[in-house]
C-alpha positions as a printed NumPy array, in Angstrom:
array([[ 32.696,  25.561, -25.922],
       [ 32.049,  25.876, -21.972],
       [ 28.868,  26.101, -22.837],
       [ 28.121,  22.984, -24.213],
       [ 30.144,  20.4  , -21.75 ],
       [ 27.99 ,  22.362, -19.281],
       [ 24.948,  21.675, -21.333],
       [ 26.157,  18.209, -21.591],
       [ 26.899,  17.673, -18.002],
       [ 22.965,  18.836, -16.858],
       [ 21.573,  16.483, -18.846],
       [ 23.918,  14.363, -17.748],
       [ 23.04 ,  14.715, -14.498],
       [ 19.852,  14.459, -14.874],
       [ 19.359,  11.658, -16.862],
       [ 21.429,   9.641, -13.091],
       [ 18.644,  11.326, -11.321],
       [ 15.953,   9.895, -13.627],
       [ 17.896,   6.625, -13.668],
       [ 17.949,   6.3  ,  -8.998],
       [ 14.718,   7.851,  -8.704],
       [ 11.944,   5.541,  -9.832],
       [  8.673,   6.961, -11.728],
       [  6.212,   7.754,  -9.182],
       [  2.959,   5.861,  -9.288],
       [ -0.138,   6.835,  -8.026],
       [ -0.484,   6.249,  -4.387],
       [ -2.637,   2.439,  -4.512],
       [ -5.944,   4.699,  -3.051],
       [ -8.408,   1.595,  -0.967],
       [ -9.691,  -0.581,  -2.88 ],
       [-13.158,  -0.917,  -4.734],
       [-15.194,  -2.696,  -2.672],
       [-16.144,  -6.372,  -3.956],
       [-18.816,  -8.761,  -4.123],
       [-16.484, -11.004,  -1.427],
       [-13.556,  -8.893,  -0.867],
       [-11.393, -11.164,   1.425],
       [ -9.712,  -8.936,   4.804],
       [ -7.988, -10.79 ,   7.488],
       [ -8.563, -10.915,  11.663],
       [ -6.514, -11.739,  14.461],
       [ -8.032, -14.299,  16.971],
       [ -8.142, -11.63 ,  20.254],
       [ -7.99 ,  -8.327,  18.046],
       [-11.342,  -6.419,  17.512],
       [ -9.757,  -5.169,  14.161],
       [-10.034,  -6.424,  10.136],
       [ -6.531,  -6.202,   8.974],
       [ -4.598,  -6.684,   4.921],
       [ -3.152,  -9.188,   3.81 ],
       [  0.049,  -7.86 ,   3.765],
       [ -0.848,  -5.967,   7.565],
       [  2.385,  -6.284,  10.547],
       [ -0.458,  -6.92 ,  12.627],
       [ -0.834, -10.237,  11.46 ],
       [  1.853, -11.302,  12.446],
       [  1.011, -14.048,  14.443],
       [ -2.265, -14.936,  13.466],
       [ -4.236, -14.626,   9.884],
       [ -7.694, -16.051,   9.619],
       [ -9.703, -14.717,   6.441],
       [-12.725, -13.486,   6.531],
       [-15.001, -11.784,   3.865],
       [-15.074,  -7.599,   4.486],
       [-19.053,  -8.562,   4.639],
       [-18.687, -11.034,   7.705],
       [-15.515,  -8.685,   9.291],
       [-18.354,  -6.348,   9.686],
       [-21.143,  -7.825,  10.927],
       [-19.105,  -9.354,  13.526],
       [-18.447,  -5.697,  14.882],
       [-14.697,  -5.556,  13.758],
       [-13.481,  -2.21 ,  12.53 ],
       [-10.975,  -1.708,  10.142],
       [ -7.025,  -1.318,  11.496],
       [ -5.689,   2.117,  11.975],
       [ -2.398,   1.211,  10.398],
       [ -2.763,  -0.998,   6.934],
       [ -6.196,   1.039,   5.993],
       [ -8.063,  -2.441,   4.8  ],
       [-11.184,  -0.581,   2.667],
       [-14.244,  -0.049,   4.507]])
């Protein structure tokens, strides 16, 4: 009887931990470059960013990745936009 209770308790604990910790999805890798991928630049910066980068708080100017590279912008090391 004691073994059954211990086993049930272990199963219950594993189930509760599984409910708390969401299943891990693979970390998003760099997006596959498409024809017209949009990145964002700021008025004064020299980097290009993803739409959710923290450095876009004051200005957020959309631009194609191709144009950003042509104009000399380099990728942000924080948000890691496509290269």
